Backbone and ligand atoms as CSV (ligand in chain L), in Angstrom:
chain,resi,resn,atom,element,x,y,z
A,1,MET,N,N,0.844,-1.202,0.000
A,1,MET,CA,C,0.000,0.000,0.000
A,1,MET,C,C,0.883,1.257,0.000
A,2,ILE,N,N,0.521,2.213,-0.808
A,2,ILE,CA,C,1.259,3.491,-0.814
A,2,ILE,C,C,0.792,4.323,0.375
A,3,MET,N,N,1.770,4.896,1.103
A,3,MET,CA,C,1.434,5.730,2.253
A,3,MET,C,C,0.829,7.049,1.792
A,4,GLY,N,N,-0.148,7.527,2.502
A,4,GLY,CA,C,-0.661,8.871,2.233
A,4,GLY,C,C,0.382,9.899,2.652
A,5,ALA,N,N,0.278,11.085,2.056
A,5,ALA,CA,C,1.292,12.109,2.331
A,5,ALA,C,C,1.272,12.577,3.779
A,6,ASN,N,N,0.149,12.391,4.463
A,6,ASN,CA,C,0.116,12.804,5.872
A,6,ASN,C,C,1.012,11.928,6.737
A,7,ILE,N,N,1.281,10.708,6.247
A,7,ILE,CA,C,2.253,9.852,6.939
A,7,ILE,C,C,3.662,10.193,6.442
A,8,SER,N,N,3.849,10.240,5.119
A,8,SER,CA,C,5.214,10.370,4.585
A,8,SER,C,C,5.830,11.749,4.825
A,9,LYS,N,N,5.029,12.763,5.069
A,9,LYS,CA,C,5.639,14.079,5.335
A,9,LYS,C,C,6.452,14.061,6.627
A,10,GLU,N,N,6.168,13.103,7.483
A,10,GLU,CA,C,6.930,12.988,8.741
A,10,GLU,C,C,8.358,12.490,8.506
A,11,PHE,N,N,8.655,12.009,7.292
A,11,PHE,CA,C,10.003,11.490,7.009
A,11,PHE,C,C,10.948,12.609,6.559
A,12,PHE,N,N,10.472,13.851,6.567
A,12,PHE,CA,C,11.254,15.000,6.082
A,12,PHE,C,C,11.309,16.095,7.145
A,13,GLU,N,N,12.355,16.946,6.998
A,13,GLU,CA,C,12.439,18.143,7.841
A,13,GLU,C,C,12.107,19.336,6.958
A,14,ASN,N,N,11.507,20.362,7.513
A,14,ASN,CA,C,11.307,21.640,6.813
A,14,ASN,C,C,10.569,21.542,5.488
A,15,LEU,N,N,9.537,20.742,5.424
A,15,LEU,CA,C,8.753,20.670,4.174
A,15,LEU,C,C,7.820,21.862,4.093
A,16,ASP,N,N,7.598,22.320,2.861
A,16,ASP,CA,C,6.618,23.359,2.602
A,16,ASP,C,C,5.311,22.657,2.222
A,17,GLU,N,N,4.179,23.272,2.528
A,17,GLU,CA,C,2.883,22.641,2.214
A,17,GLU,C,C,2.735,22.324,0.729
A,18,LYS,N,N,3.379,23.172,-0.127
A,18,LYS,CA,C,3.309,22.951,-1.570
A,18,LYS,C,C,3.899,21.600,-1.979
A,19,GLN,N,N,4.808,21.104,-1.174
A,19,GLN,CA,C,5.465,19.828,-1.508
A,19,GLN,C,C,4.624,18.613,-1.143
A,20,VAL,N,N,3.608,18.823,-0.306
A,20,VAL,CA,C,2.807,17.694,0.180
A,20,VAL,C,C,1.689,17.424,-0.824
A,21,GLN,N,N,1.842,16.330,-1.568
A,21,GLN,CA,C,0.848,15.968,-2.578
A,21,GLN,C,C,-0.171,14.991,-1.966
A,22,GLN,N,N,-0.930,14.283,-2.792
A,22,GLN,CA,C,-1.963,13.402,-2.245
A,22,GLN,C,C,-1.338,12.167,-1.577
A,23,CYS,N,N,-0.470,11.504,-2.324
A,23,CYS,CA,C,0.132,10.294,-1.739
A,23,CYS,C,C,1.650,10.328,-1.847
A,24,GLY,N,N,2.216,11.487,-2.109
A,24,GLY,CA,C,3.669,11.581,-2.223
A,24,GLY,C,C,4.150,12.964,-1.832
A,25,ILE,N,N,5.470,13.105,-1.841
A,25,ILE,CA,C,6.111,14.363,-1.462
A,25,ILE,C,C,6.935,14.848,-2.643
A,26,ASP,N,N,6.720,16.088,-3.060
A,26,ASP,CA,C,7.535,16.667,-4.123
A,26,ASP,C,C,8.919,17.019,-3.589
A,27,LEU,N,N,9.926,16.744,-4.416
A,27,LEU,CA,C,11.320,16.995,-4.016
A,27,LEU,C,C,11.896,18.140,-4.836
A,28,LYS,N,N,12.709,18.971,-4.192
A,28,LYS,CA,C,13.251,20.171,-4.817
A,28,LYS,C,C,14.684,19.950,-5.310
A,29,VAL,N,N,15.040,20.687,-6.348
A,29,VAL,CA,C,16.422,20.657,-6.844
A,29,VAL,C,C,17.346,21.323,-5.831
A,30,GLY,N,N,18.432,20.641,-5.492
A,30,GLY,CA,C,19.491,21.243,-4.690
A,30,GLY,C,C,20.608,21.692,-5.617
A,31,THR,N,N,21.457,20.736,-5.993
A,31,THR,CA,C,22.529,21.049,-6.937
A,31,THR,C,C,22.367,20.237,-8.216
A,32,ILE,N,N,23.001,20.755,-9.268
A,32,ILE,CA,C,23.048,20.044,-10.552
A,32,ILE,C,C,24.516,19.949,-10.954
A,33,SER,N,N,24.919,18.746,-11.357
A,33,SER,CA,C,26.306,18.539,-11.781
A,33,SER,C,C,26.365,17.897,-13.151
A,34,LYS,N,N,27.460,18.204,-13.843
A,34,LYS,CA,C,27.803,17.478,-15.074
A,34,LYS,C,C,28.710,16.327,-14.698
A,35,LEU,N,N,28.720,15.310,-15.538
A,35,LEU,CA,C,29.610,14.174,-15.302
A,35,LEU,C,C,30.862,14.320,-16.137
A,36,ASN,N,N,31.979,13.978,-15.516
A,36,ASN,CA,C,33.256,14.069,-16.218
A,36,ASN,C,C,34.025,12.769,-15.999
A,37,GLY,N,N,34.399,12.101,-17.050
A,37,GLY,CA,C,35.191,10.879,-16.892
A,37,GLY,C,C,34.327,9.633,-16.920
A,38,THR,N,N,34.959,8.500,-16.619
A,38,THR,CA,C,34.336,7.190,-16.792
A,38,THR,C,C,34.025,6.560,-15.444
A,39,GLY,N,N,32.804,6.046,-15.303
A,39,GLY,CA,C,32.450,5.300,-14.105
A,39,GLY,C,C,32.812,3.835,-14.264
A,40,CYS,N,N,32.902,3.124,-13.143
A,40,CYS,CA,C,33.145,1.671,-13.190
A,40,CYS,C,C,32.232,0.996,-12.164
A,41,ILE,N,N,31.453,0.016,-12.624
A,41,ILE,CA,C,30.582,-0.757,-11.735
A,41,ILE,C,C,30.952,-2.229,-11.879
A,42,ASP,N,N,30.997,-2.940,-10.732
A,42,ASP,CA,C,31.416,-4.335,-10.755
A,42,ASP,C,C,30.512,-5.152,-9.838
A,43,TYR,N,N,30.890,-6.395,-9.540
A,43,TYR,CA,C,30.082,-7.248,-8.667
A,43,TYR,C,C,30.312,-6.929,-7.195
A,44,SER,N,N,31.574,-6.805,-6.797
A,44,SER,CA,C,31.902,-6.714,-5.368
A,44,SER,C,C,31.874,-5.290,-4.823
A,45,ASN,N,N,31.863,-4.306,-5.676
A,45,ASN,CA,C,32.023,-2.887,-5.310
A,45,ASN,C,C,33.489,-2.520,-5.054
A,46,ASN,N,N,34.397,-3.492,-5.108
A,46,ASN,CA,C,35.808,-3.176,-4.848
A,46,ASN,C,C,36.357,-2.209,-5.886
A,47,ASP,N,N,35.862,-2.318,-7.101
A,47,ASP,CA,C,36.370,-1.467,-8.187
A,47,ASP,C,C,35.377,-0.366,-8.563
A,48,ARG,N,N,34.404,-0.145,-7.698
A,48,ARG,CA,C,33.400,0.887,-8.007
A,48,ARG,C,C,34.060,2.259,-8.062
A,49,VAL,N,N,33.808,2.968,-9.150
A,49,VAL,CA,C,34.313,4.338,-9.310
A,49,VAL,C,C,33.186,5.182,-9.883
A,50,LEU,N,N,32.880,6.279,-9.206
A,50,LEU,CA,C,31.914,7.231,-9.768
A,50,LEU,C,C,32.676,8.236,-10.614
A,51,PRO,N,N,32.080,8.709,-11.719
A,51,PRO,CA,C,32.755,9.765,-12.467
A,51,PRO,C,C,32.870,11.022,-11.600
A,52,GLU,N,N,33.706,11.953,-12.012
A,52,GLU,CA,C,33.800,13.236,-11.295
A,52,GLU,C,C,32.503,14.021,-11.521
A,53,TYR,N,N,31.993,14.638,-10.461
A,53,TYR,CA,C,30.813,15.508,-10.583
A,53,TYR,C,C,31.301,16.959,-10.637
A,54,VAL,N,N,30.931,17.660,-11.679
A,54,VAL,CA,C,31.307,19.069,-11.803
A,54,VAL,C,C,30.040,19.890,-11.588
A,55,GLU,N,N,29.973,20.531,-10.419
A,55,GLU,CA,C,28.744,21.258,-10.070
A,55,GLU,C,C,28.570,22.497,-10.937
A,56,ILE,N,N,27.367,22.646,-11.509
A,56,ILE,CA,C,27.102,23.805,-12.378
A,56,ILE,C,C,25.953,24.658,-11.858
A,57,PHE,N,N,25.275,24.202,-10.815
A,57,PHE,CA,C,24.138,24.959,-10.288
A,57,PHE,C,C,23.922,24.585,-8.836
A,58,ASP,N,N,23.600,25.609,-8.027
A,58,ASP,CA,C,23.309,25.381,-6.613
A,58,ASP,C,C,22.139,26.284,-6.232
A,59,SER,N,N,21.016,25.667,-5.854
A,59,SER,CA,C,19.822,26.460,-5.518
A,59,SER,C,C,20.090,27.463,-4.404
A,60,GLU,N,N,21.087,27.189,-3.556
A,60,GLU,CA,C,21.383,28.118,-2.452
A,60,GLU,C,C,21.895,29.451,-2.950
A,61,LYS,N,N,22.579,29.459,-4.120
A,61,LYS,CA,C,23.176,30.728,-4.549
A,61,LYS,C,C,22.810,31.155,-5.966
A,62,ASP,N,N,22.270,30.262,-6.769
A,62,ASP,CA,C,21.962,30.601,-8.166
A,62,ASP,C,C,20.441,30.749,-8.365
A,63,GLU,N,N,20.053,31.600,-9.334
A,63,GLU,CA,C,18.621,31.829,-9.601
A,63,GLU,C,C,18.042,30.794,-10.554
A,64,TYR,N,N,18.775,30.500,-11.622
A,64,TYR,CA,C,18.301,29.519,-12.600
A,64,TYR,C,C,19.464,29.039,-13.440
A,65,ILE,N,N,19.211,27.952,-14.190
A,65,ILE,CA,C,20.211,27.479,-15.156
A,65,ILE,C,C,19.478,27.006,-16.401
A,66,ASP,N,N,20.062,27.304,-17.565
A,66,ASP,CA,C,19.525,26.810,-18.831
A,66,ASP,C,C,20.335,25.592,-19.242
A,67,LEU,N,N,19.661,24.457,-19.352
A,67,LEU,CA,C,20.351,23.189,-19.638
A,67,LEU,C,C,20.135,22.771,-21.082
A,68,GLU,N,N,21.227,22.454,-21.729
A,68,GLU,CA,C,21.182,21.869,-23.072
A,68,GLU,C,C,20.905,20.375,-22.940
A,69,PRO,N,N,20.421,19.734,-24.029
A,69,PRO,CA,C,20.201,18.296,-23.962
A,69,PRO,C,C,21.442,17.559,-23.460
A,70,GLY,N,N,21.207,16.575,-22.603
A,70,GLY,CA,C,22.309,15.807,-22.026
A,70,GLY,C,C,21.855,15.171,-20.732
A,71,VAL,N,N,22.797,14.543,-20.053
A,71,VAL,CA,C,22.500,13.882,-18.778
A,71,VAL,C,C,23.255,14.595,-17.666
A,72,TYR,N,N,22.551,14.864,-16.594
A,72,TYR,CA,C,23.096,15.585,-15.442
A,72,TYR,C,C,22.740,14.812,-14.172
A,73,ILE,N,N,23.467,15.093,-13.096
A,73,ILE,CA,C,23.104,14.517,-11.806
A,73,ILE,C,C,22.503,15.618,-10.933
A,74,VAL,N,N,21.289,15.339,-10.449
A,74,VAL,CA,C,20.611,16.277,-9.555
A,74,VAL,C,C,20.657,15.717,-8.142
A,75,LYS,N,N,21.125,16.540,-7.235
A,75,LYS,CA,C,21.065,16.185,-5.813
A,75,LYS,C,C,19.888,16.961,-5.242
A,76,VAL,N,N,18.967,16.265,-4.596
A,76,VAL,CA,C,17.785,16.977,-4.133
A,76,VAL,C,C,18.090,17.740,-2.843
A,77,ALA,N,N,17.270,18.760,-2.591
A,77,ALA,CA,C,17.517,19.644,-1.444
A,77,ALA,C,C,16.812,19.154,-0.185
A,78,ASP,N,N,16.031,18.082,-0.322
A,78,ASP,CA,C,15.227,17.617,0.810
A,78,ASP,C,C,15.830,16.349,1.410
A,79,LYS,N,N,16.066,16.398,2.717
A,79,LYS,CA,C,16.625,15.224,3.403
A,79,LYS,C,C,15.481,14.301,3.825
A,80,MET,N,N,15.615,13.025,3.468
A,80,MET,CA,C,14.588,12.067,3.901
A,80,MET,C,C,15.185,11.039,4.863
A,81,SER,N,N,14.372,10.593,5.783
A,81,SER,CA,C,14.758,9.536,6.740
A,81,SER,C,C,13.680,8.470,6.646
A,82,ILE,N,N,14.004,7.369,6.003
A,82,ILE,CA,C,12.984,6.352,5.736
A,82,ILE,C,C,12.925,5.367,6.906
A,83,PRO,N,N,11.741,5.123,7.425
A,83,PRO,CA,C,11.620,4.151,8.523
A,83,PRO,C,C,12.099,2.768,8.098
A,84,GLU,N,N,12.355,1.930,9.098
A,84,GLU,CA,C,12.910,0.587,8.839
A,84,GLU,C,C,11.936,-0.342,8.128
A,85,ASP,N,N,10.672,0.009,8.127
A,85,ASP,CA,C,9.667,-0.877,7.515
A,85,ASP,C,C,9.001,-0.236,6.298
A,86,MET,N,N,9.772,0.637,5.619
A,86,MET,CA,C,9.231,1.278,4.409
A,86,MET,C,C,10.324,1.431,3.362
A,87,ALA,N,N,9.895,1.600,2.107
A,87,ALA,CA,C,10.821,1.900,1.012
A,87,ALA,C,C,10.203,3.027,0.186
A,88,GLY,N,N,11.051,3.723,-0.582
A,88,GLY,CA,C,10.551,4.849,-1.376
A,88,GLY,C,C,10.861,4.669,-2.853
A,89,PHE,N,N,9.976,5.193,-3.668
A,89,PHE,CA,C,10.151,5.173,-5.129
A,89,PHE,C,C,9.910,6.586,-5.636
A,90,ALA,N,N,10.877,7.114,-6.386
A,90,ALA,CA,C,10.748,8.496,-6.870
A,90,ALA,C,C,10.457,8.498,-8.363
A,91,TYR,N,N,9.639,9.431,-8.756
A,91,TYR,CA,C,9.239,9.595,-10.158
A,91,TYR,C,C,9.450,11.048,-10.562
A,92,PRO,N,N,9.655,11.284,-11.870
A,92,PRO,CA,C,9.688,12.678,-12.309
A,92,PRO,C,C,8.295,13.278,-12.178
A,93,ARG,N,N,8.211,14.570,-11.915
A,93,ARG,CA,C,6.901,15.235,-11.997
A,93,ARG,C,C,6.428,15.188,-13.442
A,94,SER,N,N,5.141,15.072,-13.645
A,94,SER,CA,C,4.643,14.991,-15.019
A,94,SER,C,C,4.948,16.279,-15.768
A,95,THR,N,N,5.005,17.392,-15.056
A,95,THR,CA,C,5.357,18.666,-15.704
A,95,THR,C,C,6.746,18.588,-16.338
A,96,LEU,N,N,7.657,17.924,-15.657
A,96,LEU,CA,C,9.016,17.778,-16.206
A,96,LEU,C,C,8.962,16.947,-17.489
A,97,ILE,N,N,8.215,15.862,-17.447
A,97,ILE,CA,C,8.098,14.991,-18.634
A,97,ILE,C,C,7.472,15.751,-19.795
A,98,ARG,N,N,6.450,16.565,-19.477
A,98,ARG,CA,C,5.750,17.316,-20.533
A,98,ARG,C,C,6.659,18.351,-21.176
A,99,MET,N,N,7.803,18.641,-20.556
A,99,MET,CA,C,8.766,19.588,-21.130
A,99,MET,C,C,9.881,18.883,-21.875
A,100,GLY,N,N,9.804,17.549,-21.941
A,100,GLY,CA,C,10.828,16.827,-22.678
A,100,GLY,C,C,12.071,16.544,-21.850
A,101,ALA,N,N,11.842,16.226,-20.568
A,101,ALA,CA,C,12.966,15.838,-19.704
A,101,ALA,C,C,12.451,14.771,-18.751
A,102,THR,N,N,13.354,13.971,-18.214
A,102,THR,CA,C,12.914,12.958,-17.258
A,102,THR,C,C,14.020,12.653,-16.262
A,103,LEU,N,N,13.669,11.862,-15.254
A,103,LEU,CA,C,14.633,11.442,-14.228
A,103,LEU,C,C,14.769,9.937,-14.273
A,104,TYR,N,N,15.955,9.442,-13.989
A,104,TYR,CA,C,16.179,8.022,-13.770
A,104,TYR,C,C,16.453,7.848,-12.274
A,105,THR,N,N,15.688,6.973,-11.648
A,105,THR,CA,C,15.787,6.823,-10.197
A,105,THR,C,C,15.804,5.341,-9.815
A,106,ALA,N,N,16.275,5.053,-8.605
A,106,ALA,CA,C,16.369,3.667,-8.115
A,106,ALA,C,C,15.555,3.534,-6.824
A,107,VAL,N,N,15.697,2.414,-6.168
A,107,VAL,CA,C,14.939,2.145,-4.929
A,107,VAL,C,C,15.555,2.921,-3.761
A,108,HIS,N,N,14.698,3.481,-2.915
A,108,HIS,CA,C,15.136,4.118,-1.670
A,108,HIS,C,C,14.863,3.113,-0.551
A,109,ASP,N,N,15.949,2.624,0.059
A,109,ASP,CA,C,15.847,1.468,0.955
A,109,ASP,C,C,15.317,1.815,2.341
A,110,PRO,N,N,14.776,0.783,3.030
A,110,PRO,CA,C,14.428,0.957,4.440
A,110,PRO,C,C,15.649,1.456,5.224
A,111,GLY,N,N,15.465,2.453,6.076
A,111,GLY,CA,C,16.553,2.958,6.905
A,111,GLY,C,C,17.458,3.968,6.230
A,112,TYR,N,N,17.219,4.252,4.950
A,112,TYR,CA,C,18.058,5.254,4.258
A,112,TYR,C,C,17.798,6.641,4.840
A,113,ILE,N,N,18.882,7.367,5.019
A,113,ILE,CA,C,18.800,8.770,5.445
A,113,ILE,C,C,19.699,9.563,4.521
A,114,GLY,N,N,19.214,10.645,3.953
A,114,GLY,CA,C,20.085,11.477,3.126
A,114,GLY,C,C,19.330,12.273,2.078
A,115,TYR,N,N,20.141,12.847,1.203
A,115,TYR,CA,C,19.635,13.677,0.103
A,115,TYR,C,C,19.864,12.869,-1.177
A,116,PRO,N,N,18.832,12.288,-1.768
A,116,PRO,CA,C,19.057,11.403,-2.916
A,116,PRO,C,C,19.620,12.146,-4.132
A,117,ALA,N,N,20.257,11.368,-5.003
A,117,ALA,CA,C,20.759,11.881,-6.282
A,117,ALA,C,C,20.059,11.129,-7.410
A,118,TYR,N,N,19.637,11.851,-8.423
A,118,TYR,CA,C,18.967,11.254,-9.574
A,118,TYR,C,C,19.650,11.706,-10.851
A,119,ALA,N,N,19.556,10.876,-11.890
A,119,ALA,CA,C,20.043,11.316,-13.198
A,119,ALA,C,C,18.912,12.058,-13.901
A,120,LEU,N,N,19.229,13.238,-14.391
A,120,LEU,CA,C,18.272,14.074,-15.128
A,120,LEU,C,C,18.627,14.002,-16.600
A,121,HIS,N,N,17.686,13.538,-17.417
A,121,HIS,CA,C,17.916,13.472,-18.861
A,121,HIS,C,C,17.132,14.604,-19.520
A,122,VAL,N,N,17.855,15.580,-20.003
A,122,VAL,CA,C,17.241,16.723,-20.689
A,122,VAL,C,C,17.236,16.415,-22.183
A,123,ILE,N,N,16.056,16.329,-22.768
A,123,ILE,CA,C,15.934,16.014,-24.198
A,123,ILE,C,C,15.644,17.301,-24.982
A,124,ASN,N,N,14.744,18.112,-24.441
A,124,ASN,CA,C,14.470,19.440,-25.016
A,124,ASN,C,C,15.058,20.486,-24.060
A,125,PRO,N,N,15.685,21.546,-24.587
A,125,PRO,CA,C,16.320,22.525,-23.682
A,125,PRO,C,C,15.377,22.950,-22.551
A,126,LEU,N,N,15.960,23.135,-21.383
A,126,LEU,CA,C,15.152,23.302,-20.167
A,126,LEU,C,C,15.771,24.348,-19.254
A,127,ARG,N,N,14.932,25.260,-18.751
A,127,ARG,CA,C,15.380,26.178,-17.700
A,127,ARG,C,C,14.909,25.630,-16.356
A,128,ILE,N,N,15.827,25.528,-15.422
A,128,ILE,CA,C,15.466,25.091,-14.068
A,128,ILE,C,C,15.734,26.237,-13.113
A,129,LYS,N,N,14.695,26.620,-12.382
A,129,LYS,CA,C,14.859,27.702,-11.413
A,129,LYS,C,C,15.154,27.132,-10.032
A,130,LYS,N,N,15.699,27.987,-9.170
A,130,LYS,CA,C,16.155,27.507,-7.864
A,130,LYS,C,C,15.026,26.793,-7.115
A,131,TYR,N,N,15.380,25.701,-6.487
A,131,TYR,CA,C,14.457,24.886,-5.689
A,131,TYR,C,C,13.229,24.418,-6.474
A,132,ALA,N,N,13.362,24.301,-7.802
A,132,ALA,CA,C,12.246,23.773,-8.593
A,132,ALA,C,C,11.848,22.406,-8.057
A,133,ARG,N,N,10.546,22.151,-8.036
A,133,ARG,CA,C,10.062,20.816,-7.658
A,133,ARG,C,C,10.114,19.961,-8.913
A,134,ILE,N,N,10.932,18.920,-8.893
A,134,ILE,CA,C,11.090,18.113,-10.113
A,134,ILE,C,C,10.675,16.656,-9.960
A,135,ALA,N,N,10.648,16.164,-8.715
A,135,ALA,CA,C,10.351,14.741,-8.517
A,135,ALA,C,C,9.267,14.584,-7.472
A,136,GLN,N,N,8.647,13.410,-7.473
A,136,GLN,CA,C,7.717,13.063,-6.396
A,136,GLN,C,C,8.119,11.691,-5.864
A,137,VAL,N,N,8.249,11.585,-4.551
A,137,VAL,CA,C,8.591,10.285,-3.962
A,137,VAL,C,C,7.374,9.742,-3.231
A,138,VAL,N,N,7.142,8.432,-3.418
A,138,VAL,CA,C,6.063,7.762,-2.683
A,138,VAL,C,C,6.693,6.652,-1.842
A,139,PHE,N,N,6.058,6.345,-0.742
A,139,PHE,CA,C,6.587,5.338,0.183
A,139,PHE,C,C,5.596,4.183,0.317
A,140,VAL,N,N,6.163,2.985,0.428
A,140,VAL,CA,C,5.327,1.790,0.601
A,140,VAL,C,C,5.824,1.030,1.828
A,141,ALA,N,N,4.903,0.320,2.464
A,141,ALA,CA,C,5.285,-0.522,3.607
A,141,ALA,C,C,6.009,-1.749,3.083
A,142,THR,N,N,7.078,-2.160,3.773
A,142,THR,CA,C,7.794,-3.384,3.385
A,142,THR,C,C,7.475,-4.469,4.415
A,143,LYS,N,N,7.524,-5.708,3.969
A,143,LYS,CA,C,7.235,-6.824,4.871
A,143,LYS,C,C,8.473,-7.699,4.922
A,144,ASP,N,N,8.995,-7.969,6.122
A,144,ASP,CA,C,10.102,-8.885,6.274
A,144,ASP,C,C,11.352,-8.417,5.521
A,145,SER,N,N,11.714,-7.120,5.648
A,145,SER,CA,C,12.919,-6.595,4.979
A,145,SER,C,C,14.166,-7.264,5.534
A,146,ASN,N,N,15.222,-7.298,4.734
A,146,ASN,CA,C,16.507,-7.857,5.156
A,146,ASN,C,C,17.390,-6.719,5.676
A,147,GLY,N,N,17.133,-6.239,6.869
A,147,GLY,CA,C,17.933,-5.174,7.470
A,147,GLY,C,C,17.625,-3.805,6.887
A,148,THR,N,N,18.510,-2.863,7.194
A,148,THR,CA,C,18.313,-1.481,6.741
A,148,THR,C,C,19.517,-1.034,5.919
A,149,TYR,N,N,19.357,0.054,5.180
A,149,TYR,CA,C,20.436,0.534,4.310
A,149,TYR,C,C,21.580,1.127,5.132
A,150,GLU,N,N,22.778,0.578,4.941
A,150,GLU,CA,C,23.962,1.070,5.667
A,150,GLU,C,C,25.094,1.349,4.676
A,151,GLY,N,N,24.784,1.574,3.419
A,151,GLY,CA,C,25.802,1.723,2.385
A,151,GLY,C,C,26.441,3.101,2.327
A,152,ILE,N,N,27.215,3.308,1.270
A,152,ILE,CA,C,28.070,4.512,1.195
A,152,ILE,C,C,27.279,5.800,0.939
A,153,TYR,N,N,26.014,5.676,0.561
A,153,TYR,CA,C,25.244,6.898,0.282
A,153,TYR,C,C,24.419,7.346,1.481
A,154,LYS,N,N,24.560,6.608,2.606
A,154,LYS,CA,C,23.791,6.987,3.798
A,154,LYS,C,C,24.357,8.268,4.396
A,155,ASN,N,N,23.483,9.165,4.771
A,155,ASN,CA,C,23.851,10.454,5.392
A,155,ASN,C,C,24.652,11.352,4.458
A,156,LYS,N,N,24.520,11.164,3.155
A,156,LYS,CA,C,25.212,12.016,2.178
A,156,LYS,C,C,24.198,12.979,1.597
L,1,LIG,O1,O,17.570,7.108,-7.483
L,1,LIG,C1,C,17.975,6.970,-6.323
L,1,LIG,C2,C,17.491,5.948,-5.494
L,1,LIG,C3,C,18.005,5.812,-4.238
L,1,LIG,N1,N,18.940,6.679,-3.762
L,1,LIG,C4,C,19.499,6.523,-2.420
L,1,LIG,C5,C,18.552,5.795,-1.486
L,1,LIG,C6,C,19.049,4.396,-1.450
L,1,LIG,O2,O,18.715,3.740,-0.260
L,1,LIG,C7,C,20.551,4.612,-1.608
L,1,LIG,C8,C,21.287,3.424,-2.131
L,1,LIG,O3,O,20.677,2.974,-3.295
L,1,LIG,P1,P,21.055,1.529,-3.852
L,1,LIG,O4,O,20.784,0.496,-2.821
L,1,LIG,O5,O,20.453,1.380,-5.193
L,1,LIG,O6,O,22.628,1.758,-3.965
L,1,LIG,P2,P,23.783,0.835,-4.478
L,1,LIG,O7,O,24.243,1.360,-5.759
L,1,LIG,O8,O,23.378,-0.603,-4.435
L,1,LIG,O9,O,24.871,1.173,-3.401
L,1,LIG,P3,P,25.264,0.376,-2.065
L,1,LIG,O10,O,26.425,-0.442,-2.497
L,1,LIG,O11,O,25.606,1.419,-1.062
L,1,LIG,O12,O,24.048,-0.450,-1.660
L,1,LIG,O13,O,20.666,5.717,-2.507
L,1,LIG,C9,C,19.398,7.704,-4.547
L,1,LIG,O14,O,20.215,8.526,-4.130
L,1,LIG,N2,N,18.912,7.811,-5.821
């Protein structure tokens, strides 16, 4: 079952009412980075390498950015703390899709705490203004989870 927003808003600090949707929470843009170099993904994580992130926008100090088609990494400005018996799934806002851009997102694990990062695929040129709401996250109850998230992205 998807949690109603009156439950999931408790997983965030400093939310604005505008972010509280019917069954999800809208997430704001924090920073935007370009990718530089080659990533490496393997089985054990021993050889895991993330490409260099070159920050090109920060909602704290910039008003807007005009993005050309390409792939960028967006770090959201909202910190979430997911309970041990829930998981989160983030989607692009439909407004973003209607402008010819989308997000690629993964599972938000039980026990995860932090500011998620998503890949933003800009297909049609796009202006993003500071703290734009670009994603919506929904939370579901998990049954019999195998522990909580303790990986390298926790508290980042
Ligand atoms: O699009 C997403 C989805 C999730 N997360 C956060 C929440 C999630 O709990 C955490 C780790 O995600 P995942 O388990 O997919 O990471 P991994 O690549 O398997 O890394 P690890 O080795 O730390 O498990 O990252 C994001 O930042 N972006």
